[in-house]
C-alpha positions as a Markdown table, in Angstrom:
| # | Residue | x | y | z |
|---|---|---|---|---|
| 1 | Met | 0.0 | 0.0 | 0.0 |
| 2 | Ser | 1.3 | 3.5 | -0.9 |
| 3 | Ser | 0.8 | 6.6 | 1.1 |
| 4 | Leu | 0.8 | 10.2 | 0.2 |
| 5 | Thr | 1.0 | 13.1 | 2.6 |
| 6 | Leu | 0.0 | 16.4 | 1.2 |
| 7 | Val | 1.4 | 19.5 | 2.9 |
| 8 | Ala | 0.0 | 23.0 | 2.2 |
| 9 | His | 2.9 | 25.3 | 1.7 |
| 10 | Ala | 3.8 | 28.0 | 4.3 |
| 11 | Leu | 1.8 | 31.2 | 4.7 |
| 12 | Thr | 2.5 | 33.9 | 2.1 |
| 13 | Pro | 1.5 | 37.5 | 1.8 |
| 14 | Ala | -0.8 | 36.5 | -1.1 |
| 15 | Leu | -2.6 | 33.9 | 1.0 |
| 16 | Arg | -3.0 | 36.4 | 3.8 |
| 17 | Gly | -4.3 | 39.0 | 1.4 |
| 18 | Leu | -6.6 | 36.7 | -0.6 |
| 19 | Val | -4.5 | 37.4 | -3.8 |
| 20 | Leu | -5.2 | 35.0 | -6.7 |
| 21 | Gly | -2.2 | 33.2 | -7.9 |
| 22 | Gly | 1.3 | 34.7 | -8.0 |
| 23 | Ala | 4.5 | 33.3 | -6.5 |
| 24 | Pro | 5.4 | 35.2 | -3.4 |
| 25 | Asp | 8.0 | 34.0 | -0.9 |
| 26 | Pro | 6.7 | 32.4 | 2.3 |
| 27 | Asp | 6.7 | 34.2 | 5.7 |
| 28 | Pro | 9.8 | 33.4 | 7.8 |
| 29 | Ala | 7.7 | 32.6 | 10.8 |
| 30 | Ser | 5.6 | 30.1 | 8.8 |
| 31 | Leu | 8.8 | 28.5 | 7.5 |
| 32 | Ser | 10.1 | 28.2 | 11.0 |
| 33 | Ala | 6.9 | 26.4 | 12.0 |
| 34 | Ala | 7.4 | 24.0 | 9.0 |
| 35 | Arg | 10.7 | 23.0 | 10.5 |
| 36 | Glu | 8.9 | 21.5 | 13.4 |
| 37 | Leu | 6.8 | 19.1 | 11.3 |
| 38 | Lys | 8.3 | 15.6 | 11.0 |
| 39 | Leu | 7.5 | 13.8 | 7.8 |
| 40 | Glu | 9.1 | 10.7 | 6.3 |
| 41 | Ala | 9.1 | 10.1 | 2.6 |
| 42 | Asp | 10.7 | 7.8 | 0.0 |
| 43 | Val | 9.9 | 10.3 | -2.7 |
| 44 | Ala | 9.1 | 14.0 | -2.2 |
| 45 | Tyr | 7.4 | 16.3 | -4.7 |
| 46 | Ala | 6.6 | 20.0 | -4.7 |
| 47 | Gly | 4.6 | 22.4 | -6.8 |
| 48 | Pro | 6.8 | 25.0 | -8.7 |
| 49 | Glu | 5.9 | 27.9 | -6.5 |
| 50 | Pro | 8.7 | 29.4 | -4.4 |
| 51 | Ala | 6.6 | 28.9 | -1.2 |
| 52 | Ala | 6.2 | 25.2 | -2.0 |
| 53 | Leu | 9.9 | 24.8 | -2.6 |
| 54 | Ala | 11.0 | 26.7 | 0.5 |
| 55 | Thr | 8.5 | 24.8 | 2.6 |
| 56 | Ala | 9.8 | 21.5 | 1.3 |
| 57 | Glu | 13.3 | 22.6 | 2.1 |
| 58 | Ala | 12.3 | 23.6 | 5.6 |
| 59 | Leu | 10.8 | 20.2 | 6.0 |
| 60 | Gly | 14.2 | 18.7 | 5.2 |
| 61 | Leu | 13.0 | 17.3 | 1.8 |
| 62 | Thr | 14.6 | 17.5 | -1.6 |
| 63 | Pro | 11.6 | 17.5 | -3.8 |
| 64 | Val | 11.0 | 16.7 | -7.5 |
| 65 | Val | 9.3 | 19.8 | -8.9 |
| 66 | Glu | 6.1 | 18.7 | -10.5 |
| 67 | Ser | 4.2 | 21.2 | -12.7 |
| 68 | Ala | 1.0 | 19.2 | -12.4 |
| 69 | Leu | 1.0 | 20.3 | -8.7 |
| 70 | Arg | 1.0 | 24.0 | -9.5 |
| 71 | Asp | -1.6 | 26.4 | -8.2 |
| 72 | Arg | -4.8 | 27.0 | -10.2 |
| 73 | Asp | -4.2 | 29.3 | -13.2 |
| 74 | Tyr | -6.3 | 32.4 | -12.5 |
| 75 | Gly | -5.6 | 33.9 | -16.0 |
| 76 | Asp | -6.3 | 37.6 | -16.3 |
| 77 | Trp | -7.1 | 37.8 | -12.6 |
| 78 | Ala | -3.7 | 36.4 | -11.5 |
| 79 | Gly | -1.9 | 38.6 | -8.9 |
| 80 | Gln | -5.0 | 40.6 | -8.0 |
| 81 | Gly | -6.7 | 40.6 | -4.7 |
| 82 | Leu | -10.2 | 39.2 | -4.3 |
| 83 | Glu | -11.5 | 42.4 | -2.7 |
| 84 | Glu | -9.9 | 44.5 | -5.4 |
| 85 | Leu | -11.6 | 42.4 | -8.1 |
| 86 | Leu | -15.0 | 42.5 | -6.3 |
| 87 | Ala | -14.8 | 46.3 | -6.0 |
| 88 | Ala | -13.8 | 46.8 | -9.7 |
| 89 | Asp | -16.4 | 44.4 | -11.3 |
| 90 | Pro | -18.5 | 42.5 | -8.7 |
| 91 | Thr | -20.8 | 40.6 | -11.1 |
| 92 | Pro | -18.4 | 38.3 | -12.8 |
| 93 | Val | -16.4 | 37.7 | -9.6 |
| 94 | Ala | -19.5 | 36.9 | -7.6 |
| 95 | Ala | -20.6 | 34.5 | -10.4 |
| 96 | Trp | -17.2 | 32.8 | -10.4 |
| 97 | Leu | -17.2 | 32.4 | -6.6 |
| 98 | Glu | -20.7 | 30.8 | -6.7 |
| 99 | Arg | -19.9 | 28.5 | -9.7 |
| 100 | Pro | -16.3 | 27.2 | -9.3 |
| 101 | His | -16.8 | 25.0 | -12.4 |
| 102 | Thr | -16.4 | 28.1 | -14.4 |
| 103 | Ala | -13.0 | 29.7 | -15.2 |
| 104 | Thr | -11.6 | 33.1 | -14.5 |
| 105 | Pro | -11.0 | 35.0 | -17.8 |
| 106 | Gly | -8.2 | 33.1 | -19.4 |
| 107 | Gly | -7.8 | 30.7 | -16.4 |
| 108 | Glu | -8.6 | 27.2 | -15.3 |
| 109 | Thr | -11.8 | 25.9 | -13.8 |
| 110 | Glu | -11.7 | 23.9 | -10.5 |
| 111 | Asn | -12.5 | 20.8 | -12.6 |
| 112 | Asp | -9.4 | 21.5 | -14.7 |
| 113 | Val | -7.3 | 21.4 | -11.5 |
| 114 | Ile | -9.0 | 18.3 | -10.2 |
| 115 | Thr | -8.4 | 16.5 | -13.5 |
| 116 | Arg | -4.7 | 17.6 | -13.5 |
| 117 | Val | -4.1 | 16.3 | -10.0 |
| 118 | Ala | -6.1 | 13.1 | -10.7 |
| 119 | Asp | -3.8 | 12.4 | -13.6 |
| 120 | Trp | -0.7 | 12.9 | -11.4 |
| 121 | Leu | -2.2 | 10.7 | -8.6 |
| 122 | Gly | -2.7 | 8.0 | -11.3 |
| 123 | Asp | 0.9 | 8.4 | -12.4 |
| 124 | Ile | 2.4 | 7.9 | -9.0 |
| 125 | Ala | 0.0 | 5.1 | -8.1 |
| 126 | Ala | 1.2 | 3.2 | -11.2 |
| 127 | Gly | 4.7 | 3.0 | -9.8 |
| 128 | Asp | 5.9 | 1.2 | -6.6 |
| 129 | Asp | 3.0 | 0.1 | -4.5 |
| 130 | Lys | 4.8 | 0.5 | -1.2 |
| 131 | Ser | 6.2 | 4.0 | -1.4 |
| 132 | Arg | 5.7 | 6.9 | 1.0 |
| 133 | Phe | 5.2 | 10.1 | -0.9 |
| 134 | Val | 5.1 | 13.7 | 0.4 |
| 135 | Ala | 3.9 | 16.5 | -1.8 |
| 136 | Val | 4.2 | 20.2 | -0.8 |
| 137 | Val | 1.7 | 22.2 | -2.7 |
| 138 | His | -0.5 | 25.3 | -2.7 |
| 139 | Pro | -3.7 | 24.9 | -0.6 |
| 140 | Ala | -5.8 | 25.0 | -3.8 |
| 141 | Val | -4.1 | 21.8 | -4.9 |
| 142 | Val | -4.8 | 20.1 | -1.6 |
| 143 | Arg | -8.5 | 21.1 | -2.0 |
| 144 | Ala | -8.5 | 19.6 | -5.5 |
| 145 | Val | -7.0 | 16.3 | -4.4 |
| 146 | Val | -9.5 | 16.0 | -1.5 |
| 147 | Leu | -12.4 | 16.7 | -3.9 |
| 148 | Tyr | -11.1 | 14.1 | -6.3 |
| 149 | Val | -10.5 | 11.4 | -3.7 |
| 150 | Leu | -14.0 | 12.0 | -2.3 |
| 151 | Asp | -15.5 | 12.2 | -5.8 |
| 152 | Ala | -17.1 | 15.5 | -4.8 |
| 153 | Pro | -18.2 | 18.1 | -7.3 |
| 154 | Ala | -16.2 | 21.3 | -7.7 |
| 155 | Glu | -18.9 | 23.2 | -5.9 |
| 156 | Ser | -17.8 | 21.5 | -2.7 |
| 157 | Leu | -14.5 | 23.3 | -2.7 |
| 158 | Arg | -16.0 | 26.1 | -0.5 |
| 159 | His | -16.4 | 23.4 | 2.2 |
| 160 | Val | -12.8 | 22.4 | 2.3 |
| 161 | Asp | -10.7 | 24.9 | 4.2 |
| 162 | Val | -6.9 | 24.3 | 3.8 |
| 163 | Arg | -4.6 | 26.4 | 5.9 |
| 164 | Pro | -0.9 | 26.8 | 5.5 |
| 165 | Leu | 1.1 | 23.8 | 6.7 |
| 166 | Ala | -2.0 | 21.7 | 6.9 |
| 167 | Thr | -1.4 | 18.0 | 6.2 |
| 168 | Val | -3.8 | 15.5 | 4.5 |
| 169 | Lys | -2.9 | 11.8 | 4.4 |
| 170 | Leu | -4.0 | 9.5 | 1.6 |
| 171 | Ser | -3.5 | 5.8 | 1.1 |
| 172 | His | -3.6 | 3.9 | -2.2 |
| 173 | His | -4.8 | 0.3 | -2.4 |
| 174 | Thr | -6.9 | -1.8 | -4.8 |
| 175 | Gly | -6.6 | 0.8 | -7.5 |
| 176 | Ser | -7.9 | 3.9 | -5.7 |
| 177 | Trp | -6.9 | 6.7 | -3.3 |
| 178 | Ser | -8.6 | 7.1 | 0.1 |
| 179 | Leu | -8.3 | 9.6 | 2.9 |
| 180 | Ala | -6.3 | 8.1 | 5.7 |
| 181 | Phe | -7.0 | 9.0 | 9.3 |
| 182 | Gly | -4.9 | 8.2 | 12.3 |
């Protein structure tokens, strides 16, 4: 049986400010907290964001950078704060927030992210069936993996709160991934 521990990367100014996308560096205090986490892995992965890589390093991991584990592509809205977008043009932003199966202008839908991470989960499951994997990723990727594993619709994402340095454990057996508690 394989296992996968997902770790949401350390807090960044963008996460604190509800900024969509971007690649800011993590807060030093959050990286310090990451050093306290104890994780074991045969193979480590990280999304390409600087915060994911710095968090993996703080965890003592040397990750393989995996583009499939990148944050959601917010297209034309990337780098903008949610409050700023709502103030400038509230109708499309409110519609997007209520219907996550839609994309931001030029960006990805939540279903696109779920499909991307599902393909990656299939790829790592096809390898060694007794590996312990760790993946340090943006909180949006953790949400997408949880939705995929639970076979939940994209609209459920608002019910999955993933905070910086949160961990989610999965196990893989008999051809599918499951949440693993305990």
